[in-house]
Backbone as CSV, one residue per row, in Angstrom:
resi,resn,N_x,N_y,N_z,CA_x,CA_y,CA_z,C_x,C_y,C_z
1,MET,0.828,-1.207,0.000,0.000,0.000,0.000,0.869,1.266,0.000
2,LYS,1.885,1.278,0.906,2.745,2.450,0.976,3.534,2.632,-0.306
3,ARG,4.007,1.515,-0.887,4.745,1.644,-2.141,3.854,2.178,-3.245
4,GLY,2.583,1.743,-3.245,1.661,2.243,-4.255,1.426,3.730,-4.127
5,ILE,1.333,4.204,-2.899,1.145,5.639,-2.675,2.368,6.416,-3.134
6,ILE,3.566,5.893,-2.790,4.799,6.570,-3.187,4.928,6.621,-4.705
7,HIS,4.620,5.500,-5.383,4.692,5.485,-6.849,3.691,6.460,-7.456
8,GLY,2.536,6.575,-6.848,1.545,7.507,-7.371,1.956,8.961,-7.203
9,LEU,2.739,9.251,-6.155,3.170,10.619,-5.887,4.474,10.986,-6.583
10,LEU,5.141,10.002,-7.183,6.432,10.277,-7.815,6.390,11.386,-8.859
11,PRO,5.357,11.458,-9.716,5.345,12.557,-10.691,5.337,13.941,-10.051
12,LEU,4.814,14.042,-8.834,4.815,15.316,-8.130,6.067,15.493,-7.288
13,LEU,6.563,14.407,-6.699,7.697,14.501,-5.798,9.006,14.742,-6.528
14,LEU,9.179,14.099,-7.691,10.461,14.215,-8.382,10.782,15.650,-8.810
15,PRO,9.867,16.379,-9.469,10.207,17.776,-9.813,10.465,18.630,-8.576
16,TYR,9.665,18.427,-7.521,9.860,19.204,-6.300,11.221,18.913,-5.677
17,CYS,11.548,17.638,-5.554,12.831,17.261,-4.953,13.995,17.750,-5.805
18,ALA,13.832,17.686,-7.134,14.908,18.135,-8.010,15.156,19.628,-7.835
19,LEU,14.096,20.421,-7.812,14.236,21.873,-7.644,14.788,22.203,-6.263
20,PHE,14.276,21.516,-5.240,14.734,21.784,-3.880,16.216,21.440,-3.726
21,CYS,16.597,20.271,-4.191,17.992,19.855,-4.060,18.918,20.745,-4.883
22,ALA,18.464,21.144,-6.078,19.284,22.028,-6.909,19.482,23.376,-6.231
23,GLY,18.401,23.927,-5.666,18.513,25.212,-4.977,19.398,25.116,-3.745
24,LEU,19.242,24.043,-2.985,20.061,23.863,-1.794,21.533,23.679,-2.151
25,THR,21.799,22.919,-3.195,23.182,22.697,-3.628,23.822,23.992,-4.112
26,LEU,23.075,24.778,-4.880,23.615,26.046,-5.383,23.885,27.015,-4.230
27,THR,22.980,27.046,-3.264,23.166,27.934,-2.111,24.414,27.553,-1.335
28,LEU,24.575,26.259,-1.067,25.760,25.798,-0.341,27.030,26.077,-1.132
29,ALA,26.979,25.828,-2.439,28.169,26.040,-3.270,28.574,27.511,-3.280
30,GLN,27.620,28.407,-3.421,27.946,29.834,-3.446,28.435,30.323,-2.088
31,SER,27.924,29.720,-1.013,28.401,30.128,0.306,29.858,29.718,0.519
32,LEU,30.309,28.709,-0.247,31.697,28.240,-0.144,32.597,28.846,-1.211
33,GLY,32.030,29.686,-2.090,32.851,30.383,-3.066,32.739,29.893,-4.485
34,PHE,31.824,28.942,-4.772,31.662,28.431,-6.132,30.538,29.167,-6.860
35,PHE,30.583,29.122,-8.210,29.509,29.614,-9.082,29.122,31.055,-8.750
36,LEU,30.134,31.893,-8.529,29.894,33.290,-8.193,30.239,34.182,-9.376
37,PRO,29.505,35.323,-9.518,29.873,36.257,-10.597,31.230,36.893,-10.362
38,LEU,31.651,36.985,-9.082,32.959,37.506,-8.736,33.650,36.527,-7.798
39,GLY,34.972,36.533,-7.815,35.709,35.660,-6.906,36.597,34.685,-7.652
40,SER,37.446,34.007,-6.890,38.416,33.100,-7.486,37.854,31.726,-7.789
41,GLY,36.713,31.383,-7.200,36.122,30.070,-7.408,36.737,28.985,-6.563
42,GLU,37.533,29.360,-5.565,38.152,28.390,-4.682,37.308,28.216,-3.419
43,VAL,37.420,27.032,-2.831,36.675,26.748,-1.604,37.208,27.606,-0.462
44,THR,36.302,28.264,0.241,36.688,29.105,1.358,35.576,29.136,2.404
45,LEU,35.972,29.213,3.653,35.028,29.357,4.766,35.025,30.790,5.292
46,GLU,35.587,31.691,4.500,35.720,33.077,4.933,34.372,33.709,5.246
47,HIS,33.368,33.376,4.441,32.062,34.012,4.624,31.380,33.534,5.906
48,TYR,31.575,32.289,6.264,31.038,31.789,7.531,31.771,32.420,8.708
49,GLN,33.079,32.582,8.581,33.844,33.207,9.654,33.420,34.663,9.842
50,THR,33.116,35.341,8.747,32.648,36.725,8.837,31.320,36.812,9.586
51,LEU,30.432,35.864,9.312,29.136,35.868,9.994,29.292,35.615,11.491
52,ILE,30.163,34.680,11.859,30.357,34.353,13.268,30.892,35.556,14.036
53,GLN,31.719,36.364,13.391,32.320,37.519,14.047,31.442,38.769,13.984
54,ASP,30.345,38.712,13.250,29.482,39.883,13.058,28.494,39.997,14.223
55,GLN,28.606,41.059,15.003,27.704,41.271,16.130,26.276,41.488,15.661
56,GLY,26.115,42.152,14.521,24.771,42.400,14.000,24.047,41.121,13.631
57,ILE,24.772,40.138,13.093,24.165,38.856,12.748,23.705,38.135,14.010
58,ARG,24.503,38.206,15.068,24.107,37.579,16.330,22.857,38.234,16.903
59,GLN,22.749,39.529,16.772,21.545,40.218,17.236,20.331,39.828,16.398
60,SER,20.530,39.707,15.097,19.432,39.274,14.228,18.996,37.858,14.559
61,LEU,19.962,36.994,14.869,19.635,35.625,15.260,18.819,35.615,16.550
62,GLY,19.225,36.420,17.521,18.476,36.487,18.774,17.063,36.989,18.566
63,LEU,16.895,38.022,17.720,15.558,38.537,17.441,14.714,37.496,16.726
64,SER,15.294,36.800,15.757,14.540,35.788,15.009,14.086,34.663,15.928
65,LEU,14.968,34.223,16.822,14.612,33.144,17.739,13.528,33.578,18.720
66,SER,13.633,34.789,19.245,12.637,35.253,20.217,11.274,35.445,19.568
67,VAL,11.248,36.054,18.390,9.977,36.241,17.687,9.351,34.898,17.351
68,ALA,10.160,33.970,16.862,9.642,32.643,16.499,9.117,31.901,17.719
69,PHE,9.867,31.942,18.827,9.451,31.194,20.013,8.168,31.761,20.621
70,PHE,8.131,33.056,20.869,6.971,33.642,21.540,5.721,33.592,20.666
71,SER,5.886,33.763,19.365,4.715,33.688,18.485,4.193,32.260,18.394
72,ALA,5.097,31.275,18.293,4.674,29.877,18.204,4.064,29.401,19.510
73,ALA,4.725,29.711,20.640,4.190,29.297,21.938,2.848,29.966,22.221
74,GLY,2.744,31.255,21.926,1.473,31.945,22.139,0.371,31.421,21.241
75,SER,0.715,31.064,20.014,-0.284,30.529,19.091,-0.801,29.174,19.560
76,VAL,0.117,28.311,20.019,-0.305,26.993,20.501,-1.165,27.135,21.751
77,LEU,-0.754,28.009,22.659,-1.542,28.213,23.875,-2.922,28.777,23.550
78,GLY,-2.956,29.816,22.710,-4.248,30.396,22.339,-5.122,29.437,21.561
79,GLY,-4.512,28.684,20.641,-5.288,27.712,19.878,-5.840,26.605,20.745
80,THR,-5.073,26.178,21.755,-5.549,25.135,22.660,-6.725,25.624,23.495
81,VAL,-6.612,26.843,24.028,-7.699,27.404,24.846,-8.965,27.559,24.010
82,LEU,-8.829,28.086,22.795,-10.004,28.263,21.943,-10.608,26.918,21.533
83,ALA,-9.749,25.942,21.242,-10.262,24.628,20.858,-11.041,23.986,22.003
84,LEU,-10.530,24.108,23.216,-11.240,23.563,24.367,-12.565,24.288,24.594
85,ALA,-12.559,25.618,24.394,-13.795,26.385,24.574,-14.850,25.978,23.541
86,LEU,-14.434,25.811,22.289,-15.377,25.389,21.249,-15.863,23.971,21.485
87,TRP,-14.979,23.114,21.947,-15.325,21.714,22.193,-16.391,21.585,23.272
88,ARG,-16.333,22.471,24.239,-17.278,22.406,25.348,-18.587,23.146,25.056
89,MET,-18.662,23.808,23.927,-19.904,24.494,23.568,-20.980,23.500,23.160
90,PRO,-22.245,23.867,23.307,-23.329,23.027,22.767,-23.171,22.880,21.253
91,PRO,-23.568,21.750,20.707,-23.383,21.530,19.258,-23.973,22.640,18.400
92,GLY,-25.075,23.228,18.823,-25.695,24.269,18.013,-24.888,25.549,17.942
93,LEU,-24.005,25.789,18.919,-23.217,27.021,18.946,-21.819,26.853,18.370
94,ARG,-21.442,25.632,18.062,-20.085,25.404,17.575,-19.837,26.040,16.210
95,ARG,-20.906,26.280,15.466,-20.725,26.905,14.153,-20.166,28.312,14.278
96,VAL,-20.381,28.936,15.437,-19.840,30.277,15.637,-18.316,30.254,15.599
97,GLY,-17.751,29.112,15.930,-16.301,29.000,15.963,-15.629,29.201,14.631
98,VAL,-16.387,29.166,13.543,-15.778,29.385,12.229,-15.198,30.785,12.117
99,VAL,-15.701,31.719,12.938,-15.187,33.091,12.909,-13.720,33.121,13.321
100,SER,-13.347,32.250,14.239,-11.965,32.234,14.726,-10.984,31.727,13.672
101,LYS,-11.486,31.151,12.588,-10.608,30.608,11.554,-10.452,31.560,10.364
102,VAL,-11.005,32.766,10.486,-10.918,33.715,9.374,-9.468,34.047,9.055
103,GLY,-8.623,34.100,10.094,-7.228,34.441,9.861,-6.503,33.478,8.937
104,LEU,-7.019,32.261,8.785,-6.359,31.289,7.917,-6.422,31.682,6.446
105,ILE,-7.474,32.381,6.047,-7.642,32.695,4.635,-6.904,33.971,4.235
106,LEU,-6.399,34.716,5.209,-5.695,35.953,4.906,-4.215,35.680,4.686
107,PRO,-3.615,36.259,3.646,-2.166,36.113,3.466,-1.417,36.771,4.619
108,HIS,-0.202,36.287,4.875,0.591,36.852,5.965,0.847,38.346,5.760
109,VAL,1.090,38.744,4.538,1.368,40.159,4.297,0.131,41.003,4.569
110,ALA,-1.059,40.463,4.304,-2.291,41.197,4.614,-2.464,41.344,6.115
111,VAL,-2.157,40.299,6.863,-2.231,40.384,8.327,-1.238,41.414,8.848
112,ALA,-0.051,41.474,8.250,0.949,42.454,8.670,0.437,43.872,8.461
113,PHE,-0.198,44.123,7.316,-0.730,45.456,7.068,-1.907,45.769,7.979
114,LEU,-2.695,44.758,8.344,-3.786,44.982,9.294,-3.245,45.412,10.654
115,VAL,-2.201,44.739,11.110,-1.577,45.132,12.379,-1.016,46.545,12.270
116,LEU,-0.412,46.867,11.146,0.146,48.203,10.944,-0.947,49.266,10.959
117,LEU,-2.064,48.991,10.284,-3.159,49.960,10.224,-3.882,50.097,11.566
118,MET,-3.882,49.035,12.358,-4.615,49.074,13.618,-3.782,49.660,14.763
119,LEU,-2.501,49.300,14.848,-1.734,49.557,16.065,-0.613,50.568,15.914
120,SER,-0.453,51.151,14.745,0.542,52.213,14.623,0.022,53.480,15.304
121,ARG,0.901,54.436,15.514,0.501,55.669,16.192,-0.485,56.490,15.376
122,THR,-0.549,56.243,14.090,-1.543,56.909,13.245,-2.618,55.925,12.802
123,GLY,-2.721,54.795,13.500,-3.657,53.760,13.120,-5.049,53.968,13.691
124,LEU,-5.885,52.960,13.493,-7.286,53.046,13.872,-7.471,53.137,15.387
125,VAL,-6.724,52.323,16.135,-6.895,52.317,17.591,-6.522,53.661,18.192
126,SER,-5.400,54.229,17.789,-4.998,55.532,18.320,-5.983,56.618,17.907
127,SER,-6.540,56.528,16.696,-7.525,57.520,16.249,-8.802,57.437,17.079
128,VAL,-9.246,56.224,17.367,-10.449,56.060,18.194,-10.215,56.597,19.601
129,LEU,-9.063,56.274,20.194,-8.755,56.777,21.539,-8.665,58.296,21.551
130,PHE,-8.151,58.868,20.477,-8.068,60.326,20.381,-9.460,60.955,20.267
131,GLN,-10.322,60.357,19.463,-11.677,60.876,19.317,-12.479,60.752,20.610
132,LEU,-12.186,59.711,21.396,-12.889,59.532,22.678,-12.302,60.391,23.788
133,GLY,-11.223,61.073,23.519,-10.611,61.945,24.513,-9.725,61.231,25.512
134,ILE,-9.439,59.960,25.273,-8.593,59.211,26.198,-7.140,59.662,26.085
135,ILE,-6.712,59.993,24.877,-5.392,60.584,24.667,-5.584,61.928,23.985
136,SER,-4.691,62.851,24.281,-4.830,64.208,23.734,-4.203,64.351,22.358
137,ALA,-3.360,63.404,21.970,-2.708,63.441,20.658,-2.326,62.029,20.269
138,PRO,-2.316,61.714,18.967,-1.925,60.363,18.539,-0.529,59.965,19.002
139,GLU,0.351,60.977,19.222,1.711,60.651,19.649,1.759,60.047,21.053
140,GLU,0.675,60.226,21.837,0.641,59.651,23.173,0.333,58.157,23.159
141,PHE,-0.100,57.642,22.024,-0.372,56.206,21.926,0.940,55.448,22.033
142,PRO,0.985,54.372,22.814,2.250,53.631,22.984,2.807,53.152,21.647
143,ASN,4.100,53.254,21.515,4.763,52.828,20.282,4.957,51.308,20.329
144,ILE,3.985,50.585,19.800,4.019,49.123,19.844,4.881,48.555,18.729
145,LEU,4.833,49.197,17.580,5.531,48.679,16.406,6.902,49.337,16.273
146,HIS,7.803,48.627,15.634,9.138,49.129,15.298,9.877,49.638,16.535
147,THR,9.848,48.852,17.596,10.537,49.233,18.827,11.831,48.458,19.028
148,GLY,12.104,47.506,18.178,13.281,46.665,18.348,13.006,45.389,19.095
149,SER,11.822,45.274,19.701,11.480,44.069,20.458,10.808,43.003,19.602
150,GLY,10.325,43.382,18.426,9.631,42.431,17.568,8.188,42.201,17.965
151,LEU,7.618,43.059,18.821,6.260,42.857,19.311,5.239,42.899,18.178
152,GLY,5.402,43.822,17.255,4.464,43.900,16.141,4.466,42.637,15.303
153,MET,5.653,42.081,15.048,5.734,40.844,14.283,5.098,39.684,15.053
154,ILE,5.326,39.636,16.359,4.731,38.571,17.172,3.206,38.638,17.107
155,LEU,2.644,39.844,17.188,1.192,39.988,17.118,0.655,39.513,15.765
156,ALA,1.364,39.847,14.695,0.925,39.407,13.370,1.004,37.889,13.239
157,PHE,2.091,37.295,13.716,2.209,35.836,13.669,1.142,35.172,14.536
158,LEU,0.774,35.805,15.643,-0.283,35.246,16.486,-1.625,35.230,15.755
159,LEU,-1.911,36.289,15.018,-3.178,36.344,14.286,-3.284,35.232,13.251
160,LYS,-2.158,34.828,12.708,-2.158,33.715,11.759,-1.982,32.369,12.446
161,GLY,-1.208,32.345,13.531,-0.868,31.077,14.157,-1.956,30.496,15.026
162,VAL,-2.711,31.350,15.732,-3.767,30.839,16.611,-4.819,30.056,15.825
163,PRO,-5.342,30.565,14.702,-6.301,29.756,13.933,-5.702,28.456,13.408
164,PHE,-4.415,28.488,13.033,-3.768,27.269,12.552,-3.679,26.227,13.663
165,ALA,-3.242,26.654,14.856,-3.172,25.724,15.983,-4.560,25.236,16.372
166,LEU,-5.539,26.126,16.312,-6.921,25.741,16.611,-7.404,24.659,15.656
167,LEU,-7.038,24.768,14.399,-7.461,23.782,13.406,-6.876,22.405,13.718
168,LEU,-5.579,22.356,14.041,-4.940,21.064,14.322,-5.432,20.458,15.635
169,ILE,-5.475,21.270,16.674,-5.859,20.760,17.990,-7.352,20.474,18.043
170,GLY,-8.143,21.315,17.377,-9.588,21.076,17.349,-9.950,19.791,16.646
171,ALA,-9.186,19.439,15.607,-9.460,18.181,14.904,-9.280,16.982,15.829
172,VAL,-8.306,17.060,16.728,-8.113,15.971,17.698,-9.231,15.970,18.731
173,LEU,-9.588,17.144,19.210,-10.606,17.225,20.257,-11.963,16.724,19.771
174,PHE,-12.353,17.125,18.581,-13.685,16.755,18.102,-13.758,15.279,17.693
175,GLY,-12.617,14.610,17.636,-12.617,13.165,17.428,-12.338,12.404,18.713
176,PHE,-12.375,13.126,19.826,-12.036,12.551,21.127,-13.227,11.798,21.710
177,ASP,-12.952,10.661,22.306,-13.997,9.850,22.935,-14.254,10.391,24.341
178,VAL,-15.390,11.059,24.524,-15.690,11.685,25.816,-15.935,10.651,26.904
179,ARG,-16.134,9.397,26.511,-16.344,8.374,27.538,-15.106,8.178,28.403
180,LEU,-13.928,8.492,27.870,-12.719,8.416,28.672,-12.759,9.427,29.815
181,ILE,-13.240,10.626,29.512,-13.362,11.648,30.553,-14.431,11.255,31.564
182,GLN,-15.545,10.757,31.069,-16.612,10.340,31.972,-16.149,9.225,32.899
183,THR,-15.356,8.296,32.379,-14.837,7.214,33.210,-13.890,7.746,34.279
184,ALA,-13.015,8.685,33.888,-12.083,9.262,34.858,-12.829,9.991,35.973
185,ARG,-13.879,10.724,35.595,-14.649,11.438,36.614,-15.386,10.466,37.536
186,MET,-15.891,9.370,36.970,-16.578,8.369,37.784,-15.621,7.702,38.777
187,LEU,-14.334,7.619,38.400,-13.350,7.006,39.280,-12.802,7.980,40.310
188,GLY,-13.332,9.192,40.322,-12.974,10.148,41.357,-11.981,11.214,40.955
189,ALA,-11.548,11.270,39.702,-10.605,12.296,39.261,-11.307,13.637,39.128
190,GLY,-10.670,14.689,39.616,-11.221,16.028,39.483,-11.012,16.583,38.085
191,PRO,-11.549,17.778,37.806,-11.401,18.364,36.456,-9.945,18.558,36.045
192,LEU,-9.118,19.062,36.975,-7.719,19.305,36.638,-6.973,17.994,36.396
193,ARG,-7.203,17.020,37.254,-6.554,15.716,37.089,-7.022,15.034,35.811
194,THR,-8.288,15.168,35.480,-8.806,14.573,34.250,-8.168,15.205,33.020
195,PHE,-8.035,16.531,33.060,-7.414,17.210,31.927,-5.953,16.802,31.784
196,TRP,-5.225,16.739,32.906,-3.788,16.425,32.864,-3.530,14.984,32.428
197,SER,-4.377,14.071,32.874,-4.108,12.647,32.646,-4.820,12.070,31.434
198,VAL,-5.925,12.685,31.013,-6.725,12.103,29.938,-6.735,12.993,28.697
199,THR,-7.081,14.248,28.864,-7.249,15.125,27.697,-5.921,15.591,27.128
200,LEU,-5.049,16.127,27.986,-3.787,16.701,27.505,-2.907,15.718,26.745
201,PRO,-2.746,14.459,27.220,-1.907,13.526,26.452,-2.385,13.316,25.023
202,ARG,-3.708,13.402,24.789,-4.229,13.247,23.419,-3.957,14.484,22.577
203,LEU,-3.791,15.637,23.241,-3.577,16.882,22.501,-2.103,17.151,22.217
204,LEU,-1.216,16.581,23.013,0.202,16.921,22.901,0.794,16.691,21.508
205,PRO,0.511,15.577,20.819,1.081,15.439,19.467,0.694,16.572,18.525
206,ALA,-0.574,16.971,18.567,-1.015,18.084,17.717,-0.386,19.391,18.158
207,MET,-0.236,19.585,19.455,0.382,20.813,19.966,1.849,20.880,19.560
208,HIS,2.558,19.758,19.665,3.964,19.741,19.248,4.092,20.010,17.746
209,SER,3.228,19.405,16.954,3.288,19.620,15.506,3.019,21.079,15.159
210,ALA,2.011,21.677,15.795,1.701,23.073,15.537,2.863,23.971,15.941
211,PHE,3.476,23.685,17.088,4.573,24.536,17.559,5.749,24.509,16.597
212,ILE,6.165,23.318,16.189,7.364,23.242,15.359,7.126,23.855,13.978
213,ILE,5.926,23.699,13.431,5.611,24.310,12.135,5.608,25.827,12.246
214,LEU,4.929,26.348,13.266,4.828,27.799,13.430,6.171,28.413,13.795
215,PHE,6.957,27.718,14.607,8.269,28.232,14.997,9.185,28.362,13.787
216,LEU,9.286,27.301,12.998,10.193,27.327,11.855,9.715,28.294,10.779
217,TYR,8.393,28.424,10.633,7.908,29.387,9.634,8.248,30.813,10.056
218,ALA,7.980,31.135,11.316,8.273,32.484,11.786,9.774,32.763,11.756
219,PHE,10.578,31.749,12.047,12.030,31.934,12.058,12.555,32.340,10.685
220,GLY,12.011,31.764,9.635,12.504,32.069,8.297,11.600,32.950,7.468
221,SER,10.539,33.474,8.064,9.565,34.256,7.301,10.156,35.579,6.821
222,PHE,9.643,36.047,5.693,10.111,37.322,5.125,9.013,38.373,5.053
223,ASP,7.759,37.966,4.752,6.709,38.935,4.467,6.356,39.801,5.675
224,ILE,6.064,39.183,6.807,5.720,39.960,8.002,6.904,40.789,8.499
225,PRO,8.123,40.238,8.591,9.255,41.091,8.983,9.507,42.237,8.004
226,PHE,9.203,42.044,6.724,9.428,43.111,5.750,8.506,44.302,6.010
227,VAL,7.284,44.023,6.466,6.313,45.102,6.719,6.462,45.667,8.128
228,LEU,6.659,44.799,9.115,6.632,45.228,10.516,7.996,45.191,11.202
229,GLY,9.012,44.699,10.502,10.305,44.547,11.138,11.063,45.851,11.288
230,GLU,12.045,45.836,12.163,12.896,46.984,12.404,14.108,46.940,11.474
231,SER,14.682,48.100,11.231,15.877,48.140,10.393,17.095,47.609,11.133
232,HIS,17.053,47.700,12.472,18.155,47.165,13.276,17.599,46.586,14.558
233,PRO,17.937,45.340,14.900,18.850,44.466,14.162,18.219,43.810,12.931
234,GLY,16.898,43.647,12.897,16.251,43.012,11.755,16.301,41.501,11.831
235,MET,15.276,40.859,11.314,15.248,39.398,11.265,16.308,38.895,10.276
236,LEU,16.671,37.641,10.407,17.691,37.069,9.519,17.255,37.120,8.062
237,SER,15.969,36.902,7.807,15.486,36.947,6.418,15.680,38.330,5.812
238,ILE,15.500,39.377,6.611,15.706,40.738,6.117,17.185,41.003,5.878
239,ARG,18.035,40.454,6.730,19.478,40.604,6.521,19.911,39.942,5.222
240,VAL,19.346,38.781,4.923,19.663,38.096,3.670,19.244,38.956,2.484
241,PHE,18.044,39.511,2.552,17.543,40.365,1.467,18.449,41.577,1.265
242,ASP,18.828,42.224,2.354,19.666,43.417,2.254,21.035,43.082,1.664
243,ILE,21.627,42.000,2.129,22.963,41.645,1.643,22.921,41.243,0.170
244,PHE,21.891,40.503,-0.222,21.847,39.966,-1.584,21.493,41.046,-2.612
245,PHE,20.547,41.936,-2.271,20.049,42.876,-3.267,20.582,44.296,-3.119
246,GLN,21.060,44.664,-1.948,21.407,46.066,-1.732,22.888,46.282,-1.459
247,ARG,23.702,45.275,-1.648,25.147,45.421,-1.485,25.843,44.903,-2.732
248,ASP,27.173,45.048,-2.760,27.898,44.649,-3.970,27.947,43.123,-4.075
249,LEU,28.316,42.660,-5.259,28.281,41.233,-5.554,29.243,40.420,-4.696
250,SER,30.290,41.032,-4.228,31.280,40.289,-3.450,30.735,39.827,-2.099
251,GLN,29.635,40.426,-1.625,29.069,40.057,-0.330,27.902,39.079,-0.454
252,ARG,27.524,38.738,-1.663,26.414,37.808,-1.842,26.665,36.438,-1.207
253,PRO,27.885,35.919,-1.200,28.093,34.639,-0.519,27.725,34.666,0.964
254,GLN,27.781,35.836,1.608,27.357,35.923,2.998,25.861,35.637,3.133
255,ALA,25.085,36.142,2.173,23.655,35.850,2.188,23.411,34.353,2.023
256,MET,24.166,33.721,1.142,24.020,32.282,0.950,24.463,31.511,2.186
257,ALA,25.476,32.008,2.864,25.930,31.355,4.086,24.854,31.449,5.173
258,ILE,24.192,32.585,5.264,23.106,32.731,6.244,21.982,31.757,5.922
259,LEU,21.612,31.657,4.650,20.549,30.729,4.253,20.932,29.284,4.565
260,THR,22.190,28.939,4.323,22.637,27.576,4.616,22.552,27.281,6.104
261,LEU,23.005,28.216,6.926,22.958,28.018,8.368,21.520,27.966,8.876
262,MET,20.641,28.747,8.281,19.232,28.709,8.677,18.614,27.355,8.353
263,PHE,18.972,26.802,7.198,18.452,25.481,6.830,18.978,24.407,7.780
264,VAL,20.271,24.465,8.082,20.852,23.481,9.006,20.200,23.604,10.376
265,PHE,20.001,24.831,10.832,19.360,25.026,12.133,17.951,24.448,12.138
266,ALA,17.183,24.703,11.073,15.810,24.199,11.001,15.780,22.677,11.046
267,ALA,16.682,22.031,10.307,16.717,20.566,10.290,17.108,20.010,11.655
268,VAL,18.146,20.593,12.276,18.592,20.110,13.582,17.538,20.384,14.647
269,PHE,16.929,21.560,14.582,15.903,21.899,15.573,14.727,20.938,15.491
270,ALA,14.274,20.646,14.276,13.142,19.725,14.118,13.487,18.347,14.673
271,MET,14.697,17.871,14.410,15.099,16.560,14.911,15.176,16.546,16.431
272,LEU,15.828,17.557,17.013,15.982,17.599,18.462,14.642,17.815,19.164
273,TYR,13.793,18.646,18.573,12.502,18.900,19.214,11.643,17.640,19.200
274,ASN,11.682,16.890,18.122,10.920,15.642,18.079,11.420,14.655,19.128
275,ARG,12.727,14.604,19.320,13.276,13.723,20.359,12.877,14.222,21.749
276,PHE,12.904,15.535,21.925,12.511,16.109,23.215,11.046,15.822,23.511
277,ALA,10.190,15.963,22.498,8.771,15.670,22.685,8.554,14.201,23.022
278,ALA,9.299,13.308,22.357,9.179,11.886,22.662,9.662,11.584,24.080
279,TYR,10.731,12.265,24.506,11.223,12.066,25.878,10.200,12.539,26.896
280,LEU,9.585,13.704,26.656,8.560,14.205,27.571,7.381,13.250,27.654
281,ASP,6.991,12.706,26.507,5.867,11.772,26.516,6.208,10.516,27.316
282,GLY,7.436,10.009,27.143,7.838,8.829,27.911,7.964,9.116,29.389
283,TRP,8.488,10.304,29.728,8.604,10.685,31.127,7.235,10.842,31.776
284,ARG,6.293,11.415,31.023,4.953,11.602,31.585,4.279,10.254,31.823
285,ARG,4.517,9.309,30.931,3.900,7.989,31.090,4.420,7.236,32.329
286,LYS,5.656,7.571,32.741,6.224,6.908,33.905,5.642,7.443,35.214
287,LEU,5.060,8.672,35.148,4.524,9.269,36.375,3.270,8.549,36.829
């Protein structure tokens, strides 16, 4: 059966794998000094050494990691809470929950502009507060965006990530056998103990999957950081764009080196996180 599925998908997988592998190979080769419009064409690690010594790159890495972590963790937490709330609603009211999934149909760049229009100092929220007399001037509205903390980007990723996490976690919940909960309650388990021992273990695989997808997407995303990101330090994706398109050709291998390191980090992170999740699941089962 599995071989039949793989053979059926080969016409789609082969072109994708060929393009992906070709792009990855070219990126790695250029980061090492090959296939460049300028340069000697010899193998060199100079561009990686330059990145390691660059304080600005380290700051961009820290910003990218913090934005990715807080947006992914907040999305999983918010999606879990909303999924549980919808699950506990009467069947007739569950249709209202479709409103919470509207963010899924909006492109990331559209969500970024919505955050910009709503929360900037000249945005809708500050204008409403000014009209209500709560603030005397739009400049008194707190500067939420472009502060260097990445808060605006985190809010935009949350608007997209919460509905995504809700979709994954809700699919598990609505297929959940409530008789397990009823049995636990009949055996004397309280609501908190029932959730910890019965409900949460069924949700953890979906929560882990949502977290790792949202984390890696936010880590390498370009559209939201391009609209809401700061010029300094800037996300790694913005640094790649600036180096590749706005500097001379001799610095382009640095952009390729950043992309290579980002890919390696994503692969290693996914592997380690899956092992960590499996360890947590085994540890919880021993309790």
